[in-house]
Structure formats: structure tokens, C-alpha cells
MARDRENTOR-43717 format. One record per residue (C-alpha): residue in one letter; x, y, z; residue number from 1. Coordinates in steps of 0.5 Angstrom, whole numbers, plus 500, padded with zeros to 3 digits. Each point is the difference from the previous one (the first is absolute). Example, Ala and Ser with C-alpha at 12.3 -4.5 7.8 and 13.67 -1.06 7.14 Angstrom:
REM residues 2
<node "A"; <525; 491; 516>; 1>
<node "S"; <502; 507; 498>; 2>
//
This chain:
REM residues 369
<node "M"; <503; 552; 515>; 1>
<node "N"; <502; 492; 501>; 2>
<node "F"; <495; 494; 497>; 3>
<node "E"; <498; 496; 505>; 4>
<node "Q"; <498; 505; 503>; 5>
<node "I"; <494; 502; 496>; 6>
<node "Y"; <500; 493; 497>; 7>
<node "S"; <493; 498; 499>; 8>
<node "P"; <497; 494; 498>; 9>
<node "N"; <494; 500; 495>; 10>
<node "P"; <493; 498; 503>; 11>
<node "N"; <498; 496; 494>; 12>
<node "F"; <504; 495; 502>; 13>
<node "V"; <501; 499; 506>; 14>
<node "N"; <500; 491; 499>; 15>
<node "R"; <507; 497; 498>; 16>
<node "Y"; <495; 497; 495>; 17>
<node "I"; <499; 504; 493>; 18>
<node "S"; <494; 497; 496>; 19>
<node "P"; <503; 503; 492>; 20>
<node "E"; <493; 503; 499>; 21>
<node "K"; <500; 503; 506>; 22>
<node "L"; <506; 503; 497>; 23>
<node "F"; <499; 501; 494>; 24>
<node "S"; <493; 504; 502>; 25>
<node "Y"; <505; 504; 505>; 26>
<node "L"; <505; 503; 494>; 27>
<node "Q"; <494; 501; 494>; 28>
<node "T"; <496; 504; 506>; 29>
<node "N"; <507; 503; 503>; 30>
<node "L"; <506; 500; 495>; 31>
<node "S"; <496; 499; 493>; 32>
<node "D"; <504; 507; 498>; 33>
<node "Y"; <506; 496; 502>; 34>
<node "I"; <500; 493; 498>; 35>
<node "Q"; <499; 496; 494>; 36>
<node "E"; <500; 493; 498>; 37>
<node "I"; <505; 498; 498>; 38>
<node "G"; <497; 491; 499>; 39>
<node "R"; <496; 495; 502>; 40>
<node "S"; <501; 494; 504>; 41>
<node "Y"; <501; 493; 500>; 42>
<node "L"; <492; 500; 501>; 43>
<node "D"; <498; 506; 497>; 44>
<node "K"; <502; 505; 506>; 45>
<node "P"; <502; 508; 498>; 46>
<node "I"; <507; 501; 502>; 47>
<node "Y"; <501; 508; 502>; 48>
<node "Q"; <506; 503; 500>; 49>
<node "L"; <500; 508; 502>; 50>
<node "S"; <504; 505; 499>; 51>
<node "I"; <502; 507; 504>; 52>
<node "G"; <505; 504; 499>; 53>
<node "T"; <504; 505; 496>; 54>
<node "G"; <506; 499; 502>; 55>
<node "T"; <507; 498; 495>; 56>
<node "I"; <501; 494; 504>; 57>
<node "K"; <496; 494; 499>; 58>
<node "V"; <498; 495; 504>; 59>
<node "L"; <497; 494; 499>; 60>
<node "A"; <496; 495; 505>; 61>
<node "W"; <495; 494; 501>; 62>
<node "S"; <496; 497; 506>; 63>
<node "Q"; <499; 493; 501>; 64>
<node "M"; <502; 497; 494>; 65>
<node "H"; <499; 494; 506>; 66>
<node "G"; <493; 500; 501>; 67>
<node "N"; <500; 499; 508>; 68>
<node "E"; <505; 507; 501>; 69>
<node "S"; <495; 506; 501>; 70>
<node "N"; <504; 504; 504>; 71>
<node "A"; <504; 505; 494>; 72>
<node "T"; <493; 500; 497>; 73>
<node "H"; <498; 502; 507>; 74>
<node "A"; <506; 505; 500>; 75>
<node "M"; <498; 504; 493>; 76>
<node "L"; <493; 502; 502>; 77>
<node "D"; <503; 502; 508>; 78>
<node "L"; <506; 503; 496>; 79>
<node "L"; <495; 504; 496>; 80>
<node "E"; <494; 501; 505>; 81>
<node "T"; <505; 503; 505>; 82>
<node "L"; <504; 504; 494>; 83>
<node "D"; <493; 503; 499>; 84>
<node "K"; <500; 503; 506>; 85>
<node "V"; <507; 504; 500>; 86>
<node "P"; <500; 503; 493>; 87>
<node "E"; <506; 503; 500>; 88>
<node "M"; <504; 494; 503>; 89>
<node "K"; <496; 496; 493>; 90>
<node "E"; <503; 505; 495>; 91>
<node "E"; <507; 500; 503>; 92>
<node "L"; <501; 493; 499>; 93>
<node "F"; <494; 500; 492>; 94>
<node "T"; <504; 506; 498>; 95>
<node "K"; <506; 496; 500>; 96>
<node "I"; <498; 493; 498>; 97>
<node "S"; <494; 496; 495>; 98>
<node "L"; <499; 494; 504>; 99>
<node "E"; <495; 495; 496>; 100>
<node "F"; <499; 494; 504>; 101>
<node "I"; <496; 494; 499>; 102>
<node "F"; <495; 498; 506>; 103>
<node "M"; <499; 493; 499>; 104>
<node "L"; <502; 497; 495>; 105>
<node "N"; <498; 493; 502>; 106>
<node "P"; <493; 501; 501>; 107>
<node "D"; <498; 493; 500>; 108>
<node "G"; <504; 498; 505>; 109>
<node "S"; <499; 506; 503>; 110>
<node "E"; <492; 497; 501>; 111>
<node "R"; <502; 495; 502>; 112>
<node "W"; <505; 501; 504>; 113>
<node "T"; <505; 495; 497>; 114>
<node "R"; <508; 502; 499>; 115>
<node "L"; <499; 497; 493>; 116>
<node "N"; <494; 502; 494>; 117>
<node "A"; <495; 498; 498>; 118>
<node "G"; <504; 495; 495>; 119>
<node "D"; <503; 496; 506>; 120>
<node "I"; <507; 506; 498>; 121>
<node "D"; <504; 504; 504>; 122>
<node "L"; <501; 505; 496>; 123>
<node "N"; <508; 502; 503>; 124>
<node "R"; <502; 494; 497>; 125>
<node "D"; <497; 501; 494>; 126>
<node "F"; <505; 504; 496>; 127>
<node "H"; <503; 497; 495>; 128>
<node "N"; <494; 494; 499>; 129>
<node "E"; <495; 507; 499>; 130>
<node "S"; <494; 494; 502>; 131>
<node "S"; <497; 506; 504>; 132>
<node "R"; <496; 505; 496>; 133>
<node "E"; <500; 505; 506>; 134>
<node "I"; <508; 500; 499>; 135>
<node "K"; <500; 502; 494>; 136>
<node "F"; <496; 505; 501>; 137>
<node "L"; <506; 503; 505>; 138>
<node "K"; <505; 498; 495>; 139>
<node "K"; <496; 504; 495>; 140>
<node "A"; <501; 506; 506>; 141>
<node "V"; <507; 500; 501>; 142>
<node "A"; <501; 501; 492>; 143>
<node "S"; <495; 505; 500>; 144>
<node "G"; <504; 504; 503>; 145>
<node "K"; <507; 502; 502>; 146>
<node "Y"; <500; 499; 508>; 147>
<node "N"; <505; 502; 504>; 148>
<node "Y"; <498; 497; 506>; 149>
<node "A"; <495; 493; 501>; 150>
<node "L"; <496; 498; 507>; 151>
<node "N"; <499; 494; 501>; 152>
<node "L"; <495; 499; 505>; 153>
<node "H"; <500; 493; 505>; 154>
<node "E"; <499; 497; 506>; 155>
<node "Q"; <503; 494; 504>; 156>
<node "R"; <498; 495; 504>; 157>
<node "T"; <500; 501; 508>; 158>
<node "I"; <506; 494; 501>; 159>
<node "F"; <505; 507; 498>; 160>
<node "T"; <503; 504; 505>; 161>
<node "T"; <506; 505; 501>; 162>
<node "D"; <504; 496; 505>; 163>
<node "G"; <497; 495; 502>; 164>
<node "I"; <495; 503; 506>; 165>
<node "H"; <497; 507; 495>; 166>
<node "P"; <495; 498; 495>; 167>
<node "A"; <502; 504; 493>; 168>
<node "T"; <495; 504; 500>; 169>
<node "L"; <503; 502; 493>; 170>
<node "S"; <506; 496; 496>; 171>
<node "F"; <503; 505; 494>; 172>
<node "L"; <504; 498; 494>; 173>
<node "A"; <505; 502; 494>; 174>
<node "P"; <498; 494; 496>; 175>
<node "S"; <507; 497; 497>; 176>
<node "E"; <501; 499; 493>; 177>
<node "N"; <505; 494; 499>; 178>
<node "E"; <500; 494; 505>; 179>
<node "E"; <508; 504; 502>; 180>
<node "R"; <493; 505; 504>; 181>
<node "T"; <506; 506; 497>; 182>
<node "I"; <499; 506; 503>; 183>
<node "T"; <498; 503; 493>; 184>
<node "D"; <499; 508; 499>; 185>
<node "N"; <492; 499; 500>; 186>
<node "R"; <501; 496; 506>; 187>
<node "K"; <503; 505; 504>; 188>
<node "K"; <494; 505; 497>; 189>
<node "C"; <495; 495; 503>; 190>
<node "M"; <505; 500; 507>; 191>
<node "A"; <500; 508; 500>; 192>
<node "V"; <492; 500; 501>; 193>
<node "I"; <500; 495; 504>; 194>
<node "G"; <505; 503; 505>; 195>
<node "R"; <496; 505; 500>; 196>
<node "I"; <494; 497; 501>; 197>
<node "Y"; <504; 496; 506>; 198>
<node "E"; <502; 506; 503>; 199>
<node "H"; <494; 503; 501>; 200>
<node "L"; <496; 494; 502>; 201>
<node "K"; <506; 496; 505>; 202>
<node "E"; <497; 505; 505>; 203>
<node "L"; <493; 499; 500>; 204>
<node "I"; <499; 493; 499>; 205>
<node "P"; <509; 498; 504>; 206>
<node "N"; <501; 493; 498>; 207>
<node "Q"; <495; 497; 495>; 208>
<node "I"; <504; 504; 494>; 209>
<node "G"; <503; 493; 496>; 210>
<node "R"; <504; 499; 494>; 211>
<node "Y"; <496; 495; 495>; 212>
<node "S"; <505; 495; 497>; 213>
<node "D"; <504; 502; 494>; 214>
<node "E"; <500; 492; 497>; 215>
<node "F"; <499; 502; 492>; 216>
<node "Y"; <494; 497; 497>; 217>
<node "P"; <500; 499; 493>; 218>
<node "T"; <492; 500; 499>; 219>
<node "S"; <499; 506; 505>; 220>
<node "T"; <497; 506; 498>; 221>
<node "G"; <504; 505; 505>; 222>
<node "D"; <506; 496; 498>; 223>
<node "N"; <498; 501; 492>; 224>
<node "F"; <498; 507; 500>; 225>
<node "I"; <508; 503; 504>; 226>
<node "K"; <504; 494; 494>; 227>
<node "A"; <496; 505; 494>; 228>
<node "G"; <503; 507; 503>; 229>
<node "M"; <493; 501; 506>; 230>
<node "P"; <502; 501; 506>; 231>
<node "T"; <495; 497; 504>; 232>
<node "I"; <499; 500; 507>; 233>
<node "L"; <497; 493; 504>; 234>
<node "F"; <494; 502; 506>; 235>
<node "E"; <498; 495; 504>; 236>
<node "G"; <495; 500; 505>; 237>
<node "G"; <500; 496; 506>; 238>
<node "H"; <497; 498; 508>; 239>
<node "F"; <500; 505; 505>; 240>
<node "A"; <499; 498; 507>; 241>
<node "D"; <493; 497; 502>; 242>
<node "D"; <497; 502; 493>; 243>
<node "Y"; <499; 496; 496>; 244>
<node "T"; <494; 505; 496>; 245>
<node "R"; <507; 504; 498>; 246>
<node "K"; <496; 506; 502>; 247>
<node "G"; <509; 503; 502>; 248>
<node "T"; <503; 497; 496>; 249>
<node "R"; <495; 504; 493>; 250>
<node "K"; <501; 506; 505>; 251>
<node "Y"; <509; 499; 500>; 252>
<node "Y"; <499; 498; 493>; 253>
<node "T"; <497; 506; 497>; 254>
<node "V"; <505; 504; 504>; 255>
<node "A"; <504; 496; 496>; 256>
<node "L"; <498; 502; 493>; 257>
<node "Y"; <499; 507; 502>; 258>
<node "Y"; <508; 500; 502>; 259>
<node "A"; <502; 496; 493>; 260>
<node "L"; <497; 504; 496>; 261>
<node "K"; <502; 507; 504>; 262>
<node "A"; <507; 497; 499>; 263>
<node "I"; <499; 499; 492>; 264>
<node "S"; <498; 507; 500>; 265>
<node "E"; <507; 502; 504>; 266>
<node "L"; <505; 495; 497>; 267>
<node "D"; <497; 501; 493>; 268>
<node "S"; <505; 492; 499>; 269>
<node "G"; <506; 504; 505>; 270>
<node "I"; <503; 495; 503>; 271>
<node "E"; <501; 503; 506>; 272>
<node "G"; <500; 497; 507>; 273>
<node "W"; <499; 492; 497>; 274>
<node "E"; <505; 497; 505>; 275>
<node "K"; <495; 501; 504>; 276>
<node "Y"; <496; 495; 498>; 277>
<node "L"; <505; 495; 502>; 278>
<node "E"; <499; 502; 507>; 279>
<node "I"; <493; 496; 499>; 280>
<node "P"; <500; 493; 505>; 281>
<node "E"; <497; 495; 494>; 282>
<node "N"; <495; 496; 502>; 283>
<node "Q"; <499; 494; 504>; 284>
<node "E"; <496; 494; 500>; 285>
<node "T"; <498; 499; 507>; 286>
<node "H"; <493; 500; 501>; 287>
<node "Y"; <494; 496; 500>; 288>
<node "D"; <493; 503; 503>; 289>
<node "I"; <501; 496; 506>; 290>
<node "I"; <503; 493; 503>; 291>
<node "Y"; <498; 496; 505>; 292>
<node "R"; <504; 498; 504>; 293>
<node "N"; <501; 494; 504>; 294>
<node "V"; <494; 496; 497>; 295>
<node "K"; <499; 493; 503>; 296>
<node "L"; <496; 496; 495>; 297>
<node "N"; <495; 495; 503>; 298>
<node "T"; <503; 495; 497>; 299>
<node "D"; <502; 493; 504>; 300>
<node "H"; <507; 501; 501>; 301>
<node "E"; <504; 507; 502>; 302>
<node "C"; <501; 506; 494>; 303>
<node "I"; <501; 507; 503>; 304>
<node "L"; <501; 504; 494>; 305>
<node "D"; <498; 507; 497>; 306>
<node "V"; <495; 502; 494>; 307>
<node "A"; <500; 506; 496>; 308>
<node "V"; <496; 502; 495>; 309>
<node "Q"; <498; 505; 495>; 310>
<node "Y"; <494; 505; 499>; 311>
<node "R"; <498; 500; 493>; 312>
<node "E"; <495; 506; 496>; 313>
<node "I"; <493; 498; 498>; 314>
<node "I"; <495; 503; 498>; 315>
<node "E"; <493; 498; 499>; 316>
<node "E"; <495; 500; 494>; 317>
<node "G"; <496; 508; 501>; 318>
<node "K"; <503; 502; 506>; 319>
<node "D"; <506; 504; 500>; 320>
<node "E"; <503; 499; 507>; 321>
<node "I"; <508; 495; 500>; 322>
<node "S"; <499; 493; 504>; 323>
<node "F"; <507; 499; 504>; 324>
<node "V"; <498; 491; 499>; 325>
<node "P"; <506; 497; 504>; 326>
<node "F"; <505; 495; 496>; 327>
<node "V"; <504; 495; 504>; 328>
<node "M"; <507; 502; 497>; 329>
<node "E"; <506; 495; 504>; 330>
<node "V"; <499; 497; 506>; 331>
<node "G"; <506; 496; 504>; 332>
<node "D"; <506; 504; 502>; 333>
<node "V"; <498; 508; 498>; 334>
<node "K"; <507; 504; 505>; 335>
<node "K"; <502; 503; 493>; 336>
<node "R"; <494; 504; 500>; 337>
<node "K"; <495; 505; 504>; 338>
<node "G"; <493; 501; 499>; 339>
<node "W"; <497; 508; 501>; 340>
<node "L"; <496; 494; 504>; 341>
<node "E"; <502; 496; 505>; 342>
<node "V"; <496; 496; 504>; 343>
<node "D"; <504; 494; 505>; 344>
<node "C"; <497; 495; 501>; 345>
<node "T"; <502; 496; 505>; 346>
<node "G"; <496; 496; 505>; 347>
<node "K"; <494; 499; 495>; 348>
<node "R"; <499; 495; 494>; 349>
<node "F"; <498; 500; 493>; 350>
<node "V"; <494; 499; 498>; 351>
<node "A"; <497; 498; 492>; 352>
<node "A"; <497; 495; 496>; 353>
<node "T"; <506; 498; 499>; 354>
<node "K"; <505; 498; 503>; 355>
<node "Y"; <506; 505; 497>; 356>
<node "P"; <500; 506; 497>; 357>
<node "K"; <499; 500; 492>; 358>
<node "L"; <506; 505; 497>; 359>
<node "D"; <496; 503; 495>; 360>
<node "A"; <493; 500; 503>; 361>
<node "V"; <495; 505; 503>; 362>
<node "A"; <502; 500; 508>; 363>
<node "E"; <494; 497; 502>; 364>
<node "F"; <503; 498; 508>; 365>
<node "K"; <499; 501; 506>; 366>
<node "I"; <504; 501; 507>; 367>
<node "E"; <497; 498; 507>; 368>
<node "D"; <502; 498; 506>; 369>
//
């Protein structure tokens, strides 16, 4: 039985935005036997770790290190929802592995839908400084048990494609341990797992699976964990055509999480098939959300150009829906980039309070005949 055929999203969390309080209530009500509080955030919100499985292969995973990246939290909730309906699959998986999953490592940023925590710190660049209490809890969790694998779960922007045409809906990485990007045994362990995920998903979402840049980041979490000897796999959930709510991404993120755990249980630190990883195309930065082509400015002289726009995701206080606010990113000759939406403005003119589109400002203009 293929997991993707039985996939069931958790009906309690239908929106991309997840309120921390709603998540905490759900965990306490439905998974109280599996969770423990491992710390408190900058604003004193609880951080919960779920423990499931009796196997000898130990896996640590964490979601929402960046608060505005909820797909991994959804994926774990959806994974449990799906496996509860097929007990034999659940038993097969969790008798081989023991999974410890930290939900919403950055609950303050998650509530505000921001990358940073409430102290304006990027947890994924705070490995050495330990300026945030949240990164200390993650490092303490790693130190408390000898894990065979770690899953560092993130999302990426809509700018990435696999080939300049198809969105990088999912991207993976076996992080480098040094600036030379040496392919070590620990990296091969990660590559072998990713290779198996790729084999399962490449027919489901063809041309939409990418390989994230393996540039070494000396302050990032995954690079330092693998450097210290723990095989660490990076997940990046990305764009799906015409799906800014990322419901399609959510599904395949969950499918990828299942097959990652299944591959880990089967490989048991082996490296068989690691070369498959090298077949995955590298991410390319090629797109904006919208490009208005051939825009005629409302000026005294003839001026025709392109205007590139990118959405920023904003959550309004007291609401659980994300607003997508368009911002001007580039003006001029934007031929090197494509838009997920391209609008030909030939014969039309730019109408706004200013003569020119203002960079890094809300795209408050109209295109009229």
C-alpha cells in the first residue's frame, strides 16, 4: 500500500497558519501520552516534544524553527492522522524507529508569522552564539540522546525552480561539513535517504523535486549538527502551481516525511544508493510571483519597462488567515526572470500616485488602457 493513496490531512488544521495555542490544545487533548514540554520560548510559550516508537534507530526532527514555515508541523500531524487509519503501517514503522519530534520550536515567531523569534533572532543562524533560548533547547535535546539521524524541516520561497520552468515543490539537502563540501560518510547516509525519497516522489510530482545548495554555512544548525557527527537531512517545502496556501505542498511534504522515515528504518545508517542523490537537479533562482511586461510609464518621455512583484505573507492580529501583499522587487529589464503570472501590458499605461514604481514598496498601482 502506497502512503500517498491513503494520505489524510488532519481536519483540525485546515489553514496554512497554525495558531500556537490551537496546536498546544490539540497536543494536550489528543497526544498527551506522547508529549513533554522541553522548554519555554522568549515569550514564555511552551515547546513540546513528541516521542513515538520503540525501535533502536533514533530520529530527531523539528518544525517551525522559522515561524512562517508551517508545512512540517502540518506534515507530522497529517502523518499521525494517516497512520492511525492503517495500524499495520504505523506498527511496521515505529517498531523499527523511535522518533522524537519537536513541534514549533519557535512558537513566538509562529504566532506572528515571522521567520525570527520574538527577540528578532534567526534560530538557524544562532548555533554558536546561543542568543536565543530556543536554540539551547534544541541543542540540549540533541545532547540528551545519541540520534542516528536528524530531520531539519523548513520551507523555501516561490523564487526557486528545478529547471527554470517547474517549481521546486520539495527540495532536499545533505548539508556540507566544511567549505570544501567533502562528501563524507555521514553525508552519504543522508544522500541515501534522500535518494529513496526521490525515487518515490519523482513520478508523483515530476520535475518538481530539487536539491538545495550545499554551500557550507558555519552558523547554521544542520551544517553544525552533521559536522559534529549526526547525519542531518534538510527538507524545504516550496511552491506548487497556483497554490499559495501550499495545500499541495503539504500533502507531498507529508508523503516525503513518511518515506524518509521508512528509508531510515530500512537503511539503518547504510549508504546503499547514495549516488541517486546526485541525479536530483539543483535549485535555480528564476522566478517572481508576478511580472508585468512592457509597462508604459505615465511620464512625458517614452519609457517602457518590466515590473516584478513578489508577495509578502502577513498575518493580521486576531486572524488565522494569511494575507498576500504584493511588493515591487525589480523595475526595468527583467528578462532574466520569469513570473508565475506574466501580464503583457503592451498598449496600456502605469497609473499610480508616483511616476515610477517604488522598489520595496507595496505595489499600489493600476495598469489601464
